[in-house]
TORPA-4810 file (N, C-alpha, C, O; in nm, 3 decimals):
<nodes>
NODE_1_-0.757_2.244_1.894_-0.756_2.291_1.754_-0.617_2.270_1.695_-0.518_2.310_1.757_M
NODE_2_-0.607_2.208_1.577_-0.479_2.181_1.514_-0.420_2.305_1.450_-0.487_2.408_1.436_G
NODE_3_-0.292_2.294_1.411_-0.223_2.407_1.350_-0.294_2.452_1.225_-0.309_2.572_1.201_T
NODE_4_-0.338_2.354_1.142_-0.401_2.390_1.015_-0.524_2.476_1.036_-0.552_2.564_0.954_C
NODE_5_-0.597_2.452_1.141_-0.718_2.529_1.165_-0.687_2.675_1.195_-0.776_2.760_1.186_A
NODE_6_-0.562_2.705_1.229_-0.524_2.841_1.260_-0.477_2.916_1.137_-0.456_3.037_1.143_L
NODE_7_-0.459_2.846_1.026_-0.399_2.908_0.909_-0.500_2.990_0.831_-0.619_2.956_0.828_L
NODE_8_-0.454_3.099_0.766_-0.540_3.169_0.672_-0.556_3.085_0.547_-0.492_2.981_0.533_P
NODE_9_-0.641_3.129_0.456_-0.668_3.050_0.336_-0.544_3.028_0.252_-0.526_2.921_0.195_A
NODE_10_-0.457_3.129_0.243_-0.338_3.117_0.162_-0.217_3.149_0.249_-0.219_3.242_0.330_F
NODE_11_-0.111_3.070_0.230_0.002_3.081_0.321_0.130_3.104_0.245_0.166_3.027_0.157_V
NODE_12_0.198_3.210_0.279_0.331_3.240_0.226_0.434_3.203_0.331_0.407_3.210_0.451_S
NODE_13_0.555_3.162_0.285_0.661_3.129_0.380_0.701_3.252_0.461_0.757_3.239_0.569_A
NODE_14_0.671_3.371_0.407_0.711_3.493_0.477_0.610_3.532_0.586_0.638_3.622_0.665_A
NODE_15_0.496_3.467_0.590_0.395_3.500_0.690_0.447_3.465_0.830_0.518_3.367_0.848_D
NODE_16_0.409_3.548_0.927_0.450_3.523_1.065_0.356_3.420_1.126_0.254_3.455_1.185_A
NODE_17_0.391_3.295_1.112_0.309_3.185_1.160_0.394_3.090_1.243_0.517_3.094_1.235_L
NODE_18_0.330_3.006_1.321_0.409_2.904_1.393_0.483_2.817_1.292_0.440_2.805_1.178_P
NODE_19_0.595_2.757_1.332_0.669_2.671_1.239_0.580_2.560_1.186_0.491_2.513_1.257_P
NODE_20_0.602_2.518_1.061_0.523_2.407_1.008_0.548_2.280_1.090_0.654_2.268_1.153_P
NODE_21_0.455_2.187_1.090_0.477_2.059_1.161_0.605_1.992_1.113_0.638_1.995_0.994_P
NODE_22_0.678_1.931_1.205_0.807_1.872_1.174_0.797_1.766_1.064_0.887_1.754_0.981_E
NODE_23_0.687_1.691_1.063_0.671_1.588_0.961_0.668_1.650_0.821_0.722_1.593_0.726_A
NODE_24_0.603_1.767_0.809_0.597_1.834_0.679_0.734_1.890_0.641_0.771_1.889_0.523_L
NODE_25_0.808_1.940_0.741_0.942_1.992_0.714_1.033_1.879_0.666_1.109_1.897_0.571_V
NODE_26_1.025_1.763_0.731_1.109_1.650_0.691_1.073_1.601_0.550_1.161_1.570_0.470_Q
NODE_27_0.942_1.595_0.522_0.898_1.552_0.388_0.949_1.650_0.283_0.992_1.610_0.174_R
NODE_28_0.943_1.778_0.316_0.987_1.881_0.222_1.138_1.876_0.203_1.188_1.896_0.092_S
NODE_29_1.211_1.851_0.312_1.357_1.847_0.305_1.404_1.737_0.210_1.506_1.752_0.142_A
NODE_30_1.332_1.626_0.205_1.369_1.517_0.114_1.360_1.563_-0.031_1.444_1.527_-0.114_K
NODE_31_1.259_1.643_-0.061_1.246_1.697_-0.197_1.360_1.793_-0.227_1.419_1.789_-0.335_I
NODE_32_1.391_1.879_-0.129_1.497_1.978_-0.148_1.634_1.910_-0.159_1.721_1.956_-0.233_V
NODE_33_1.655_1.801_-0.087_1.782_1.729_-0.096_1.812_1.690_-0.241_1.927_1.693_-0.285_D
NODE_34_1.707_1.653_-0.314_1.725_1.611_-0.452_1.769_1.724_-0.545_1.818_1.698_-0.655_G
NODE_35_1.753_1.848_-0.499_1.794_1.963_-0.580_1.944_1.989_-0.569_2.002_2.057_-0.653_L
NODE_36_2.006_1.933_-0.463_2.151_1.950_-0.439_2.191_2.098_-0.441_2.285_2.137_-0.510_E
NODE_37_2.118_2.179_-0.364_2.149_2.322_-0.356_2.274_2.343_-0.271_2.284_2.291_-0.160_L
NODE_38_2.369_2.419_-0.323_2.493_2.446_-0.249_2.471_2.548_-0.138_2.541_2.547_-0.037_A
NODE_39_2.374_2.635_-0.156_2.343_2.741_-0.060_2.250_2.684_0.047_2.131_2.663_0.022_D
NODE_40_2.304_2.659_0.167_2.222_2.596_0.272_2.109_2.686_0.319_2.001_2.638_0.355_T
NODE_41_2.133_2.818_0.320_2.026_2.911_0.360_1.911_2.905_0.260_1.794_2.909_0.298_A
NODE_42_1.946_2.895_0.132_1.842_2.883_0.030_1.768_2.751_0.046_1.645_2.746_0.035_M
NODE_43_1.842_2.645_0.072_1.780_2.514_0.089_1.680_2.516_0.205_1.570_2.461_0.195_A
NODE_44_1.720_2.579_0.315_1.630_2.589_0.431_1.506_2.670_0.396_1.394_2.636_0.434_D
NODE_45_1.528_2.779_0.322_1.415_2.866_0.284_1.317_2.791_0.194_1.196_2.799_0.213_R
NODE_46_1.370_2.719_0.096_1.284_2.645_0.003_1.209_2.533_0.077_1.093_2.504_0.048_V
NODE_47_1.278_2.471_0.173_1.214_2.366_0.253_1.091_2.421_0.325_0.985_2.357_0.327_T
NODE_48_1.104_2.539_0.384_0.991_2.598_0.456_0.880_2.639_0.359_0.761_2.626_0.391_I
NODE_49_0.917_2.687_0.240_0.815_2.724_0.140_0.732_2.600_0.104_0.609_2.608_0.095_I
NODE_50_0.799_2.488_0.082_0.726_2.365_0.046_0.640_2.317_0.162_0.526_2.276_0.144_I
NODE_51_0.697_2.321_0.283_0.621_2.275_0.400_0.497_2.363_0.422_0.390_2.313_0.455_A
NODE_52_0.514_2.495_0.404_0.399_2.586_0.419_0.292_2.556_0.314_0.172_2.565_0.342_R
NODE_53_0.334_2.519_0.194_0.236_2.487_0.090_0.159_2.360_0.126_0.037_2.354_0.111_N
NODE_54_0.232_2.258_0.174_0.163_2.137_0.222_0.058_2.174_0.327_-0.055_2.125_0.324_Y
NODE_55_0.099_2.261_0.419_0.012_2.296_0.531_-0.111_2.372_0.482_-0.223_2.346_0.527_E
NODE_56_-0.091_2.465_0.389_-0.203_2.545_0.338_-0.301_2.458_0.260_-0.422_2.472_0.275_A
NODE_57_-0.247_2.369_0.176_-0.336_2.281_0.098_-0.415_2.190_0.191_-0.533_2.163_0.168_L
NODE_58_-0.349_2.143_0.296_-0.418_2.057_0.393_-0.535_2.132_0.457_-0.643_2.077_0.477_S
NODE_59_-0.511_2.259_0.489_-0.617_2.342_0.547_-0.735_2.353_0.451_-0.851_2.338_0.492_Y
NODE_60_-0.705_2.379_0.324_-0.812_2.392_0.223_-0.888_2.260_0.207_-1.011_2.259_0.201_I
NODE_61_-0.813_2.149_0.200_-0.878_2.017_0.186_-0.967_1.987_0.306_-1.080_1.940_0.291_H
NODE_62_-0.915_2.014_0.427_-0.991_1.984_0.548_-1.119_2.067_0.553_-1.226_2.016_0.588_D
NODE_63_-1.107_2.195_0.518_-1.226_2.281_0.521_-1.329_2.236_0.417_-1.449_2.233_0.445_Q
NODE_64_-1.280_2.201_0.297_-1.370_2.152_0.191_-1.442_2.025_0.236_-1.563_2.013_0.221_R
NODE_65_-1.364_1.930_0.292_-1.424_1.803_0.332_-1.528_1.822_0.442_-1.632_1.756_0.443_D
NODE_66_-1.498_1.913_0.537_-1.594_1.939_0.645_-1.721_2.002_0.590_-1.832_1.967_0.631_A
NODE_67_-1.705_2.095_0.495_-1.823_2.161_0.436_-1.905_2.062_0.353_-2.028_2.067_0.354_D
NODE_68_-1.837_1.973_0.281_-1.909_1.872_0.202_-1.985_1.777_0.294_-2.097_1.736_0.262_L
NODE_69_-1.925_1.742_0.407_-1.992_1.654_0.502_-2.118_1.722_0.558_-2.223_1.660_0.572_E
NODE_70_-2.104_1.852_0.589_-2.219_1.925_0.642_-2.329_1.938_0.538_-2.448_1.939_0.571_A
NODE_71_-2.290_1.949_0.411_-2.388_1.966_0.303_-2.477_1.843_0.288_-2.588_1.853_0.236_A
NODE_72_-2.429_1.728_0.333_-2.507_1.605_0.321_-2.637_1.612_0.401_-2.731_1.537_0.375_K
NODE_73_-2.641_1.703_0.498_-2.760_1.714_0.583_-2.878_1.778_0.511_-2.992_1.766_0.556_A
NODE_74_-2.852_1.845_0.399_-2.962_1.909_0.325_-3.053_1.803_0.264_-3.006_1.711_0.196_L
NODE_75_-3.181_1.815_0.288_-3.276_1.715_0.237_-3.317_1.745_0.092_-3.353_1.654_0.018_S
NODE_76_-3.310_1.872_0.053_-3.344_1.911_-0.084_-3.229_1.871_-0.176_-3.119_1.926_-0.165_D
NODE_77_-3.254_1.776_-0.266_-3.146_1.722_-0.349_-3.084_1.827_-0.440_-2.961_1.833_-0.454_E
NODE_78_-3.168_1.910_-0.500_-3.116_2.013_-0.591_-3.029_2.112_-0.515_-2.922_2.152_-0.561_A
NODE_79_-3.078_2.152_-0.396_-3.001_2.247_-0.314_-2.870_2.183_-0.269_-2.766_2.249_-0.265_A
NODE_80_-2.876_2.053_-0.235_-2.755_1.984_-0.190_-2.652_1.977_-0.303_-2.533_1.999_-0.281_R
NODE_81_-2.699_1.946_-0.424_-2.607_1.938_-0.538_-2.544_2.073_-0.568_-2.425_2.083_-0.597_K
NODE_82_-2.626_2.178_-0.560_-2.575_2.313_-0.589_-2.472_2.354_-0.485_-2.368_2.412_-0.518_A
NODE_83_-2.502_2.324_-0.357_-2.410_2.360_-0.250_-2.280_2.281_-0.263_-2.171_2.336_-0.245_L
NODE_84_-2.292_2.152_-0.294_-2.173_2.066_-0.309_-2.084_2.117_-0.422_-1.962_2.121_-0.410_T
NODE_85_-2.149_2.155_-0.534_-2.071_2.206_-0.646_-2.002_2.337_-0.609_-1.887_2.361_-0.646_Q
NODE_86_-2.073_2.422_-0.536_-2.015_2.549_-0.494_-1.897_2.530_-0.402_-1.795_2.598_-0.414_G
NODE_87_-1.909_2.436_-0.308_-1.799_2.407_-0.216_-1.677_2.356_-0.293_-1.564_2.398_-0.268_I
NODE_88_-1.702_2.265_-0.386_-1.592_2.208_-0.465_-1.525_2.315_-0.551_-1.403_2.321_-0.558_T
NODE_89_-1.606_2.399_-0.614_-1.550_2.505_-0.699_-1.467_2.604_-0.617_-1.360_2.648_-0.659_D
NODE_90_-1.518_2.639_-0.499_-1.446_2.733_-0.414_-1.311_2.675_-0.371_-1.210_2.744_-0.374_T
NODE_91_-1.312_2.548_-0.332_-1.186_2.483_-0.290_-1.088_2.476_-0.406_-0.968_2.498_-0.389_A
NODE_92_-1.139_2.445_-0.525_-1.051_2.438_-0.643_-0.987_2.574_-0.671_-0.868_2.582_-0.703_T
NODE_93_-1.065_2.679_-0.659_-1.012_2.814_-0.682_-0.908_2.850_-0.576_-0.806_2.910_-0.607_A
NODE_94_-0.935_2.813_-0.451_-0.839_2.843_-0.344_-0.708_2.767_-0.364_-0.600_2.820_-0.341_R
NODE_95_-0.720_2.640_-0.408_-0.599_2.562_-0.433_-0.517_2.624_-0.546_-0.395_2.630_-0.539_M
NODE_96_-0.586_2.670_-0.651_-0.516_2.733_-0.764_-0.442_2.858_-0.718_-0.329_2.883_-0.758_A
NODE_97_-0.508_2.939_-0.633_-0.444_3.060_-0.580_-0.323_3.024_-0.495_-0.218_3.088_-0.504_D
NODE_98_-0.338_2.920_-0.411_-0.228_2.879_-0.325_-0.109_2.829_-0.408_0.006_2.862_-0.379_Q
NODE_99_-0.137_2.750_-0.510_-0.029_2.697_-0.595_0.041_2.811_-0.669_0.163_2.810_-0.684_I
NODE_100_-0.036_2.910_-0.715_0.026_3.025_-0.783_0.119_3.100_-0.689_0.229_3.139_-0.728_A
NODE_101_0.075_3.119_-0.566_0.159_3.185_-0.465_0.283_3.102_-0.438_0.394_3.155_-0.430_L
NODE_102_0.264_2.973_-0.422_0.374_2.879_-0.394_0.479_2.882_-0.506_0.598_2.893_-0.478_F
NODE_103_0.435_2.872_-0.629_0.529_2.870_-0.742_0.601_3.004_-0.755_0.718_3.008_-0.792_L
NODE_104_0.531_3.110_-0.725_0.595_3.242_-0.728_0.705_3.252_-0.625_0.811_3.309_-0.652_G
NODE_105_0.682_3.196_-0.507_0.786_3.199_-0.404_0.905_3.113_-0.443_1.020_3.150_-0.419_E
NODE_106_0.878_2.998_-0.501_0.988_2.911_-0.545_1.072_2.982_-0.651_1.195_2.970_-0.654_L
NODE_107_1.004_3.056_-0.740_1.074_3.122_-0.851_1.175_3.226_-0.804_1.266_3.262_-0.878_A
NODE_108_1.158_3.274_-0.681_1.254_3.372_-0.628_1.389_3.307_-0.601_1.491_3.376_-0.597_A
NODE_109_1.391_3.176_-0.583_1.516_3.106_-0.549_1.558_3.002_-0.651_1.677_2.975_-0.666_D
NODE_110_1.463_2.944_-0.722_1.493_2.829_-0.806_1.478_2.859_-0.955_1.404_2.949_-0.994_L
NODE_111_1.549_2.781_-1.036_1.533_2.789_-1.181_1.407_2.714_-1.222_1.354_2.635_-1.144_T
NODE_112_1.358_2.738_-1.345_1.241_2.661_-1.391_1.264_2.510_-1.384_1.172_2.435_-1.349_P
NODE_113_1.385_2.464_-1.416_1.413_2.320_-1.409_1.406_2.269_-1.266_1.358_2.159_-1.240_A
NODE_114_1.454_2.349_-1.172_1.448_2.309_-1.030_1.304_2.310_-0.980_1.266_2.224_-0.900_Q
NODE_115_1.223_2.405_-1.026_1.081_2.405_-0.987_1.011_2.281_-1.043_0.927_2.221_-0.976_I
NODE_116_1.048_2.243_-1.166_0.993_2.119_-1.222_1.030_1.999_-1.133_0.948_1.910_-1.111_D
NODE_117_1.154_2.000_-1.084_1.199_1.891_-0.997_1.119_1.889_-0.866_1.088_1.782_-0.813_A
NODE_118_1.086_2.008_-0.815_1.002_2.015_-0.694_0.864_1.955_-0.723_0.810_1.880_-0.642_V
NODE_119_0.808_1.991_-0.839_0.677_1.937_-0.876_0.684_1.784_-0.885_0.592_1.714_-0.841_K
NODE_120_0.793_1.733_-0.942_0.808_1.587_-0.948_0.819_1.529_-0.807_0.764_1.423_-0.779_D
NODE_121_0.889_1.600_-0.719_0.901_1.553_-0.580_0.767_1.549_-0.509_0.741_1.460_-0.428_G
NODE_122_0.683_1.646_-0.540_0.549_1.651_-0.478_0.457_1.541_-0.530_0.357_1.508_-0.467_L
NODE_123_0.491_1.484_-0.646_0.402_1.387_-0.711_0.474_1.253_-0.735_0.439_1.178_-0.826_T
NODE_124_0.573_1.225_-0.652_0.640_1.094_-0.651_0.712_1.061_-0.783_0.738_0.944_-0.812_Y
NODE_125_0.742_1.162_-0.861_0.814_1.138_-0.987_0.733_1.060_-1.089_0.790_0.996_-1.178_G
NODE_126_0.601_1.065_-1.078_0.517_0.984_-1.169_0.533_1.029_-1.314_0.534_0.946_-1.405_V
NODE_127_0.546_1.161_-1.337_0.557_1.209_-1.476_0.680_1.147_-1.545_0.663_1.079_-1.646_L
NODE_128_0.802_1.169_-1.496_0.918_1.114_-1.568_0.919_0.961_-1.573_0.959_0.902_-1.673_P
NODE_129_0.874_0.898_-1.466_0.872_0.750_-1.464_0.775_0.696_-1.568_0.807_0.602_-1.641_K
NODE_130_0.656_0.755_-1.574_0.554_0.706_-1.667_0.595_0.734_-1.811_0.578_0.650_-1.899_T
NODE_131_0.650_0.854_-1.835_0.692_0.888_-1.971_0.802_0.793_-2.017_0.805_0.752_-2.133_F
NODE_132_0.894_0.758_-1.925_1.002_0.664_-1.961_0.946_0.527_-1.999_0.995_0.463_-2.091_R
NODE_133_0.843_0.483_-1.928_0.782_0.354_-1.960_0.719_0.357_-2.099_0.733_0.262_-2.176_V
NODE_134_0.649_0.468_-2.130_0.590_0.479_-2.264_0.700_0.475_-2.370_0.683_0.413_-2.475_Y
NODE_135_0.811_0.540_-2.344_0.922_0.539_-2.440_0.977_0.398_-2.457_1.013_0.357_-2.568_Q
NODE_136_0.983_0.324_-2.346_1.036_0.187_-2.353_0.937_0.094_-2.424_0.978_0.005_-2.499_E
NODE_137_0.808_0.115_-2.400_0.708_0.029_-2.464_0.694_0.059_-2.612_0.669_-0.030_-2.693_M
NODE_138_0.711_0.189_-2.646_0.684_0.232_-2.784_0.808_0.299_-2.843_0.808_0.420_-2.865_L
NODE_139_0.913_0.222_-2.870_1.038_0.283_-2.921_1.020_0.348_-3.058_1.102_0.431_-3.098_P
NODE_140_0.914_0.312_-3.130_0.893_0.369_-3.263_0.783_0.475_-3.266_0.735_0.511_-3.374_D
NODE_141_0.743_0.527_-3.148_0.637_0.628_-3.152_0.688_0.755_-3.220_0.807_0.787_-3.215_M
NODE_142_0.595_0.824_-3.283_0.631_0.942_-3.361_0.660_1.060_-3.267_0.618_1.059_-3.151_T
NODE_143_0.731_1.162_-3.317_0.753_1.282_-3.235_0.621_1.345_-3.189_0.612_1.394_-3.076_P
NODE_144_0.519_1.342_-3.275_0.389_1.399_-3.236_0.328_1.320_-3.121_0.276_1.379_-3.026_E
NODE_145_0.335_1.187_-3.128_0.282_1.105_-3.018_0.361_1.131_-2.890_0.302_1.140_-2.782_Q
NODE_146_0.492_1.142_-2.902_0.576_1.167_-2.785_0.539_1.300_-2.720_0.526_1.309_-2.598_S
NODE_147_0.522_1.404_-2.801_0.486_1.537_-2.748_0.349_1.533_-2.680_0.330_1.592_-2.574_R
NODE_148_0.253_1.462_-2.743_0.118_1.458_-2.686_0.115_1.383_-2.552_0.050_1.426_-2.457_Q
NODE_149_0.188_1.271_-2.548_0.192_1.194_-2.423_0.255_1.277_-2.311_0.205_1.279_-2.199_I
NODE_150_0.366_1.343_-2.342_0.431_1.425_-2.238_0.340_1.540_-2.195_0.330_1.572_-2.077_Y
NODE_151_0.273_1.603_-2.293_0.186_1.716_-2.260_0.074_1.674_-2.165_0.041_1.746_-2.071_A
NODE_152_0.016_1.556_-2.189_-0.092_1.511_-2.100_-0.039_1.473_-1.961_-0.104_1.499_-1.860_W
NODE_153_0.078_1.411_-1.957_0.136_1.378_-1.827_0.172_1.506_-1.751_0.158_1.513_-1.628_L
NODE_154_0.218_1.606_-1.824_0.251_1.735_-1.762_0.123_1.798_-1.702_0.124_1.849_-1.591_Y
NODE_155_0.014_1.791_-1.781_-0.114_1.846_-1.734_-0.162_1.771_-1.610_-0.214_1.831_-1.516_E
NODE_156_-0.143_1.639_-1.611_-0.182_1.559_-1.494_-0.104_1.602_-1.371_-0.160_1.612_-1.262_A
NODE_157_0.025_1.627_-1.388_0.107_1.669_-1.273_0.062_1.805_-1.220_0.066_1.828_-1.099_R
NODE_158_0.020_1.895_-1.309_-0.024_2.027_-1.265_-0.147_2.015_-1.174_-0.163_2.092_-1.079_E
NODE_159_-0.233_1.919_-1.204_-0.348_1.894_-1.116_-0.303_1.823_-0.988_-0.348_1.856_-0.878_H
NODE_160_-0.215_1.726_-1.003_-0.178_1.640_-0.890_-0.104_1.715_-0.780_-0.111_1.675_-0.664_A
NODE_161_-0.032_1.822_-0.813_0.046_1.889_-0.709_-0.042_1.952_-0.601_0.007_1.981_-0.491_I
NODE_162_-0.168_1.974_-0.630_-0.255_2.031_-0.526_-0.348_1.926_-0.465_-0.431_1.959_-0.381_S
NODE_163_-0.335_1.801_-0.508_-0.420_1.695_-0.451_-0.376_1.664_-0.308_-0.261_1.686_-0.270_A
NODE_164_-0.470_1.611_-0.231_-0.444_1.599_-0.089_-0.389_1.467_-0.040_-0.354_1.456_0.078_G
NODE_165_-0.381_1.367_-0.125_-0.335_1.237_-0.079_-0.262_1.168_-0.194_-0.274_1.208_-0.310_S
NODE_166_-0.189_1.063_-0.160_-0.120_0.986_-0.263_-0.221_0.928_-0.361_-0.199_0.928_-0.482_S
NODE_167_-0.334_0.879_-0.308_-0.438_0.820_-0.393_-0.492_0.925_-0.490_-0.512_0.897_-0.608_K
NODE_168_-0.516_1.044_-0.438_-0.571_1.151_-0.523_-0.470_1.194_-0.629_-0.506_1.221_-0.744_A
NODE_169_-0.342_1.202_-0.590_-0.238_1.240_-0.687_-0.228_1.135_-0.797_-0.226_1.168_-0.916_K
NODE_170_-0.222_1.007_-0.758_-0.214_0.901_-0.858_-0.342_0.895_-0.942_-0.340_0.856_-1.059_H
NODE_171_-0.454_0.935_-0.881_-0.579_0.936_-0.954_-0.575_1.028_-1.075_-0.628_0.996_-1.182_G
NODE_172_-0.510_1.143_-1.057_-0.499_1.236_-1.171_-0.418_1.173_-1.284_-0.455_1.183_-1.401_W
NODE_173_-0.306_1.108_-1.248_-0.225_1.044_-1.352_-0.302_0.929_-1.417_-0.291_0.907_-1.538_F
NODE_174_-0.379_0.856_-1.337_-0.458_0.746_-1.392_-0.559_0.796_-1.494_-0.581_0.734_-1.598_G
NODE_175_-0.620_0.910_-1.462_-0.718_0.969_-1.554_-0.652_1.003_-1.687_-0.706_0.974_-1.793_K
NODE_176_-0.535_1.064_-1.680_-0.468_1.105_-1.804_-0.405_0.986_-1.877_-0.394_0.989_-1.999_Y
NODE_177_-0.363_0.882_-1.804_-0.310_0.763_-1.872_-0.422_0.694_-1.951_-0.397_0.638_-2.058_K
NODE_178_-0.544_0.699_-1.899_-0.656_0.646_-1.976_-0.674_0.722_-2.106_-0.699_0.663_-2.211_G
NODE_179_-0.661_0.855_-2.098_-0.674_0.938_-2.218_-0.561_0.904_-2.318_-0.585_0.895_-2.438_R
NODE_180_-0.440_0.885_-2.266_-0.325_0.851_-2.352_-0.346_0.716_-2.419_-0.322_0.700_-2.538_I
NODE_181_-0.391_0.620_-2.341_-0.408_0.486_-2.398_-0.519_0.484_-2.504_-0.508_0.413_-2.604_N
NODE_182_-0.625_0.562_-2.482_-0.729_0.572_-2.585_-0.673_0.636_-2.712_-0.704_0.594_-2.823_N
NODE_183_-0.590_0.738_-2.694_-0.526_0.807_-2.807_-0.438_0.710_-2.886_-0.440_0.710_-3.009_Y
NODE_184_-0.362_0.628_-2.814_-0.272_0.533_-2.881_-0.353_0.421_-2.948_-0.317_0.373_-3.056_L
NODE_185_-0.462_0.380_-2.883_-0.546_0.275_-2.942_-0.606_0.323_-3.074_-0.615_0.247_-3.171_A
NODE_186_-0.648_0.451_-3.077_-0.703_0.505_-3.201_-0.598_0.510_-3.312_-0.632_0.510_-3.430_K
NODE_187_-0.470_0.513_-3.272_-0.361_0.513_-3.371_-0.325_0.370_-3.412_-0.231_0.348_-3.488_A
NODE_188_-0.403_0.273_-3.360_-0.381_0.135_-3.398_-0.275_0.063_-3.317_-0.226_-0.043_-3.359_G
NODE_189_-0.238_0.119_-3.202_-0.134_0.058_-3.118_-0.197_-0.033_-3.014_-0.285_0.009_-2.939_I
NODE_190_-0.152_-0.158_-3.011_-0.198_-0.255_-2.912_-0.106_-0.246_-2.791_0.007_-0.294_-2.794_D
NODE_191_-0.156_-0.183_-2.684_-0.070_-0.158_-2.568_-0.028_-0.286_-2.496_0.082_-0.293_-2.443_M
NODE_192_-0.117_-0.387_-2.495_-0.080_-0.512_-2.430_0.034_-0.579_-2.506_0.127_-0.632_-2.446_K
NODE_193_0.027_-0.576_-2.639_0.134_-0.633_-2.720_0.263_-0.552_-2.703_0.372_-0.609_-2.699_A
NODE_194_0.248_-0.419_-2.694_0.366_-0.334_-2.677_0.434_-0.362_-2.543_0.556_-0.365_-2.533_A
NODE_195_0.350_-0.383_-2.439_0.407_-0.412_-2.307_0.480_-0.547_-2.308_0.589_-0.559_-2.252_E
NODE_196_0.419_-0.647_-2.370_0.482_-0.779_-2.377_0.615_-0.771_-2.454_0.715_-0.830_-2.414_K
NODE_197_0.614_-0.696_-2.564_0.737_-0.682_-2.643_0.847_-0.614_-2.561_0.964_-0.649_-2.572_A
NODE_198_0.807_-0.514_-2.479_0.905_-0.446_-2.394_0.970_-0.543_-2.296_1.092_-0.545_-2.280_M
NODE_199_0.886_-0.625_-2.230_0.941_-0.721_-2.134_1.027_-0.825_-2.205_1.129_-0.867_-2.151_F
NODE_200_0.989_-0.865_-2.325_1.070_-0.962_-2.401_1.206_-0.902_-2.435_1.308_-0.971_-2.428_D
NODE_201_1.207_-0.775_-2.472_1.334_-0.708_-2.504_1.424_-0.700_-2.381_1.544_-0.722_-2.389_R
NODE_202_1.363_-0.667_-2.265_1.442_-0.657_-2.141_1.496_-0.793_-2.101_1.610_-0.805_-2.054_K
NODE_203_1.413_-0.898_-2.119_1.456_-1.034_-2.084_1.572_-1.078_-2.173_1.667_-1.140_-2.126_K
NODE_204_1.562_-1.045_-2.301_1.668_-1.085_-2.395_1.798_-1.011_-2.368_1.907_-1.061_-2.396_A
NODE_205_1.785_-0.888_-2.311_1.905_-0.807_-2.285_1.979_-0.852_-2.161_2.096_-0.818_-2.144_A
NODE_206_1.913_-0.929_-2.074_1.977_-0.974_-1.948_2.050_-1.108_-1.966_2.109_-1.160_-1.871_N
</nodes>
């Protein structure tokens, strides 16, 4: 039985549990390094909080996936769909509870800006990178367009921080980028032309 199978549904760094797997601690330490915390004890504490969150989410994902696999055995289609939806809803609620606990623990040590940086670390920095690209492609976008694009990318990151894989995390951003591109298209913006113009500007600047 793996470590995750021993975990309760929600995990706090203060819980008396075996140490998180070293791979999760190392992954978490890379995120904490980016915060440049001067207090090494705080840095160690935050590292364990992040590693525990990875571990708890993994437990929830594994349990959900196992339950969904078992649900496939139901021959009654309606019953199978209802059970599948129930399993998915339960896992979503558990992930939301875990993330709330996680963010609360981070708030004891970190500023809101540092917590934002942790969220970016958990999601490969897709929010700031993608927003920067939109700014480069659309130098004349209005303040309203800028606010809307950032708001949707922010919403995508809030979903992505509890996703279980790189593909799933990027999937959330892909979903919201589609929404953004539709929004810009309705405003009469040709994104392919905007992208070409951006590359032309970069080429001319070199």
